[in-house]
N, C-alpha and C positions, 0 to 999 in steps of 0.2 A: 588373662587366662588363668584359671584356677588350677592348682596342682592336682586336685582330684581328677579333673578332666584330662590332664596330661598323663596321669598315672593309668587311667583306664585305657588310654591309647598306646601305652608303652609296655606295661607289665603283661607277661604271657603266663599261662599256666605252667607251673613247674619251675618258674624263675625265682630263685631264692634270693634273700637279702641278708647281708651280714650286719652284725652290730656295729655301732659307731666306733668303738675302740678298735675292733679287729679291722674295720675298713681302713682306718687311718694308718694302721701298722702294715697293711699289705704292700708288697713291693710291686704292685701291678704296673701296667705300662700307661695308665690313663693319667695325664697331667703330671708326669714325673720329670719332664724336661721342657724348657722353654720359658718365655716371659711370664711374670705374675701379674694378675689383675685383681684389684679389689673392687668391691661394689661402690665405694666412694669415688674411686678413680673413674669408674664407669659412668657415674652420674655426671661428674665434671666434663668428661670427654664427650658425652652425649650432648650436653648443653653447647659446648664449643663447636661441635661438628654440625649441629642442626642449622639448616640454612636460614631459619628465621632469626638466629642470633645476630646476623649481620645487620638486621634492622635497628638494633640498639644504637649503633653509631649514627645511623641516618636520623634517628629521632632526636639524639643529642645535638647534632649539627643543625637540624631544622629548628629546634627550640632556641639554640643560640642566635641564629639568624633572625628569628622572630623578635627576640628580646632586643637585639641591636636595632632592628628596624623600628620598633616601638620607641626606643630611646631617641631615635633621630628626630622624633617629633618636636623636640626642643631646639633643633637647629633652625637657622633662618631659611625661609622658603623663597626661592627666586622664581619669578614668573615673568614671561614676556607676552605682551598683548598688543595687537594691532587691529586697525579696522580702516576701511575706506567706504564712505557713504555718499549717496546723492540725495538731496532733500528737495521736496516739492516747494518749499518756501524757506526763507532765511529771515533773520532778524532785519528789520528796516525801521527807519526813523519817520515819525508822522509829520515832519516839518521839513520845508525846503528853503527856509530863510537862511542865507549864509551867515555864519558867525565868524567874526574876525579871529584869525589864528587857529581855527578849528575846521577840519575837513571831515565831513560826514563820511564814515566808512561804508563800503558797499561789500557785502559778504557773498562769497562764492557758494553755489549750491553743492559742489563737490568738496568734501571735507575728508582729511586724512589724520590719522593718529596712530603712533606707535610708542610704547613705553615699557620700561623695566620696573617691576615692582618687588620689593623685599618685605616679607612679613615675618615678624618674630613673636612667638608666643610668650606671654607673660604669666597668664593664668588660664588654665584649661579645665578647671573644675575637678582635677584629679584623673582626667580621661587617660593621659599617657601613661601614668603610673599604674593604673588599672590594666591597661593593655600589656604592660611588661609583666605584671603579676599573672595575668591570664596566660601569657605565653609560657611562663615557667610551670604553671599549673597543668597546662595541656601537655607539656613534655613529660611531667611526672605521671600523668594519667596514662599516656601512651606507653611509657616505660613499664608501668605496672600492668597494663593490659598485655604487654608482651611477656612479662613474667608469668602471668596466669596461663598463657599458651605454652610456655616452656615447661611449666610445672607438670603437664601431662606426660612429659618424657620419662619422669621417674617411675611411673607405673609401668611403662613399656620396658624400661631397663629391668625392673623387678621380675616381670614375666619371663624375659629371656634369661636373665642371670640365674634365677633359682630353678628354671627349667633345666639349664645346663648342669647345675649342681645335682639335681635329682637323677638325671640320666647318667651322670658320671658315677654316682653311688650305685646305680642299678647295674652298670657295667662291671664295677668291681665285685658286686655280689654275684654276678653271672660267672665270674671266675671261680668264686668259691663253690657255687652250685656245680659247675663242671668238674671241679676237684672232688666233691663228694660223690658224684656219679661215677667218675673214673675210678675212685677208690672201690665202689661197689662192683664195677666191671671186673677189677682185678680179683676181688674175692670170689665173684661168680665163676670166673675162669678157672680159679683153683679148684672149686667145687666140681666143675664140669670134668676137669682133668682127673679128679679123684673118683669120678663116677657117682657123686652124691647129688648132682643137680643136672637139669637139662640145659641143652644149648639155648633153648628159648629165654631163659633167665638172662643170659648175656646179651641176646638180641633185644630184649625189652629195655635193658639198661642202655644199650648202644643207641636205640631209637630216641630215648630220653635225652642222651647226650647230644644228638643231632638237633633235637628241638631246642636245647639250650643254646647251641651254636647259631641256630636261626634267629633266636631272640637277640643274641649279641650283634648279629649283622644288622638287624632292624634298629636296635638301640644306637649302634655306631652311626648309621645313616641319620637318625633323628638328631643325635648330638652334633654332628657336622653341620646340619641345616641350621640348628639353633645358634651355633658359634658363628656361622656366616651372617645370620641376621643381626646378631649382636655386634659383630665387627662393622657392619654397614651402619648401625645406629650410632656407635661411638667414633666412627671414622678411623679406627685403628685395626690392622690386620689381626684377626683372632682365629687361630687354627687348632687342630687336635692336640698340639703340644702346649698350648697356653694353659696355665695353672689359674683357675678361678678360686681364689681364696674364699673359704667358708666364713662369712662374717659372724661376729659375736652377737648374741641377743642384745638388742638395744635397750636402754632405759626408757620406759614408756612415760610420756608426759601427758597430762590432761589438758594443758594449755593448747588452744587452737590458734595458730598463727599463719593460716592460709594466706596466700597473696590476694585472693579475692576480697578479703576483708579490707585491705588497704586500698584496693581499687574502688570499692564503694565509698570510702572516705575521700579519695581524690576526686571522685565525681561530685560528691556533695560540696567539696571546696570550690569546684568549678561553678556550681550554682550560686554560691555565696559571692564569687567574684562577678557573676552576671548581674546580681542585685546591685553591686557597687558600680558597675557599668551603667546601669539604668539611672542611678542617682547622679552620676557624673554628667550624663547627657542632659540632665535638667538644669545644671548650673550655667551661669553666664561664662563667656570667654572674653579675655582681654588680651590685646596685643599691640605691638608697634608696627608701623608700616612706613615705607619711604618709596617714592615713585619718581622716576625721572623719564621724560618723554620728549617727543618731537612731533609737531603736527600743525595743521592749519584748520581752524585757528588755535592759537595757544591759550594761555590763561588770561591774556589781555583782551577783554571784551570789545575793545575799540580798534583791534588790529585784525586784518584779514590776511596777514602774511604768516608763512611758515616760521615757527619759533621753537626754541628749547624751553622746557619748563620742568619744575620739580615740585613735589609736595610731600609732606610727611606729617605724622601725627599718631594718635592713639585711636584704636578701633575697638568697639565693644559690640558683641552680638550675643543674643539670648533667645534661643528657640524654645518657645513654650508649648509647642505641639506635643512634646513628649508626655506632658501631664495627662493627656487624654487616655493613654494606654498604660501609664506607669503602674497603676494599681493592679490591673489584670495581668500584666507581665510578671509582676512580682508574685502574684497568686499562683501563676503557672509554675514558676520556679519552686515555690513552696510545695506544691502538689508533687513535683518531680522529686524533691528531697524525700518526701513521705514514701513515695514509691521505692526509692532506693533503700530506705529503712526497712520496708517490708521485704524486699528482695534479700537484704542482708540477714534479716531475722529468719527468713525461710531457708537461706543457705546454712546458717548455723544450726537450725533445727534438723535439717537433713544430715548435716555432718555429724551432729551428736548422735543421731540414730545409727549411722554407720560405725561411729566410734564405739558405741556400746556393744554392737554386734560383733565387731572385731575383738573387743576385749573378751567377750564370751568365747569366741572361737579360740583365742590364745590360751585361755584357761583350759578349754576342752583338750587342745593338743598337748598341753602340759600333763594333764591327767592320763591321756592315752599313752603318752611317752613313758610314763612311770609303769603303767601296766604292761607295755610292750616288753620292757626289760625283764619283768617277772615271767612273762610267757615264753620269752626266748630261752631263758634258763631251763624251764621245764621241758620245752620242745627239744633243746639240745641234749638233755639227759636221755630223753626217749629215743632220739636218733642214734646216740652212741650205743644204747642197748640194742637197737635194731641192727646196727652195723655188726655187733658181736654175734647176734643171732644169725645173721646172713652168713657170716664167716663160718659158723658152726653147722650150717645147713638146716637150721630149724625155722627159718623165716624166708618167704619167697621173695624174689626180686621185686615183684609188684608191691608187696607190703613194705619193703624197704623204701621204694620210691615214694610211697604215700607218706612215710615218716619224714623223709628228706624234704618233701614238698610242704609238709605241715611246718617244719622249722623255717623253711623258705618264706612262707606266708608271714610267720611271726616277724622275721627279720625285715621282710618287705614292708610291713606296717611300721616298724621302727623307723626305717629310713624315710618313708613318706611322711609320718607324723613329725619327724624332726624338721624336715625341709618345710613342711606346711607351717610349723610353729615359727620358723625364721621368717618365711615369706609374709605371714600374717602380721608378725610384729613390724616388719618394714612397711607393709601396706598401712598399718596403723600409723606409723610415723608419717607416711605420705598423706594420710587423711587429715592428721592434725597440723601438718605443715612443717614438721620438724626435719624432714629430709632436705628441705631447702637450706638448712644450716650446714648440713654435711656437704652439699653440692657447692655451697658458697661460704667456705670456712673463713 
């Protein structure tokens, strides 16, 4: 929400604005008691209060579990297997001549086997290490994606925070306006009492005072609403007595360090790891295994009895089917990286356009602020002369109000341009990514 739009909805005809120094010196009731809030604290509290922030810990825990699970690929793997079968035929011997000391075995058609096997990886082609790196990279990418989502909070804080600052200054100026009008009423009453002015002069000034009071009621309601929204955003009660400190004009940096840039880099790293995974899947795997079982028949081919048995050894496997798609899969990942580069370049291009426009606006508000001070000095001089003329009965109340409103408008512009300058400077910091440093010192 731009302050121009806010100002159009809040400023009423005849609502005067005071200069910066006079405003800060006023003993008004706005923000003179209660807790203090800085814009940096608002950034930090908005991050902490936003429900999405709780996802950060979940992402970290998920990443930790994924790394641990991948590392456990080096642990021995225990498996239990069993089967019971019935065969249509079994091994038989083609001779029936008895051999002394040897009984020809007769095998049963129902056979049983149960075994326990332990496998231990010796070499996996780098697959497990790649899985661990991918788990860490996935966590980093998710955390950075979360940071991108959280970064939008700063713009919302700016809108509400500077909106409250503007309305607060308008309320202070409203007090000054009513004071000028009341001063004119006192002078007009004196002229009426002396018979040198009409009662209508007092009525006109009184009507103007009532309009100023209506503007105060409207502004107070707007300020209360903005404070309520700000309190909901940062998760801290913010009421009419909370003092929102006016921030100093920040140092503007040309360096762009938005979280989106790191997110693009994290996504490209994921593609690099995917290429490594494809290569690992093409390599052979070597491991040890040991198996102990019980069944009929056992390992002895000349026995049909149930027996215990065990075997152990080295196992080599090499799946060459991955070569069929390796080149195309690698090319797809390369295309995705180029797409990410284009997205990053487009983001930086649009960000640079926004940055240039904001710099131009900042310079504009600086120049307007300088002119506002000169205009106020002239308008104040004219108003004082008008007040003296009203007191001497040579200026009508209507003309006096016109001069008061003219000074009002000059001071109104001063306040608006000052707050616009501050907000545009902080919006610039948000565009370049430097507000993140304030929210995460």
